[in-house]
Each structure stands twice: as C-alpha cells, then as structure tokens.
C-alpha positions, 0 to 999 in steps of 0.5 A, a space after each residue: 399650827 405653822 410658824 413663819 418668819 416675815 420682815 415687816 416695817 411699823 409705819 407708827 400705826 400698823 405693821 407692813 409686810 415686806 413680802 406676801 403674807 398667806 393668811 386671809 383677811 381677819 386671820 388672828 395671829 401672835 407676833 413676836 417682835 424682834 428688832 433687825 439691826 443693821 451693822 454700821 460701816 465701822 462694824 463691817 470694817 472691824 468685821 472684815 479687818 478681823 477676818 483678814 487676820 485670821 489664819 486659814 482653817 487649813 494650812 494647805 488647800 488644793 485649789 487645783 482640785 476645785 477646777 472643773 476638769 477635775 470635779 467632772 472628770 472631762 480632763 481629756 476632752 479640753 486638755 490641749 
C-alpha cells in the first residue's frame, strides 16, 4: 500500500485534484482531509520582521569561501 499526498479543491460536490492522479477509474482510496491555510499579508510581514530581528546563527561567515573560484579550485584560470 503506497501513500501519496495530492492537493485537491472541493467544488461543493467532489474533490478536484490539482495534479494528475495515478489511479484507475473506480479505484477505491481513503482520504484524510487537512485544510491548507495561506498566511495573510500581515502574518507574512510579522514573520519577516521577526526574522530580521534575529541575530545570525554565526558571528563570522566567510562569504568569499562561496565564490566560484574557491569552490571549484580554478582561481588561477580566471584571475587577472
């Protein structure tokens, strides 16, 4: 028995899947209904304000270490 999560919209009579469903017509399934809520604009704003107030997880991060030449070791090839 496999389990899949498929989003659907209830149109007042039936559930309409938002993506293709790999089932044959007439296949019996068991549905677990979980409402999907979307945060309001104010909730998103509060979330990002809270995120901005938090200190970074590390006090010193070497952003230069993420440069392509440092990641792939081709520093000499592109250096002037």
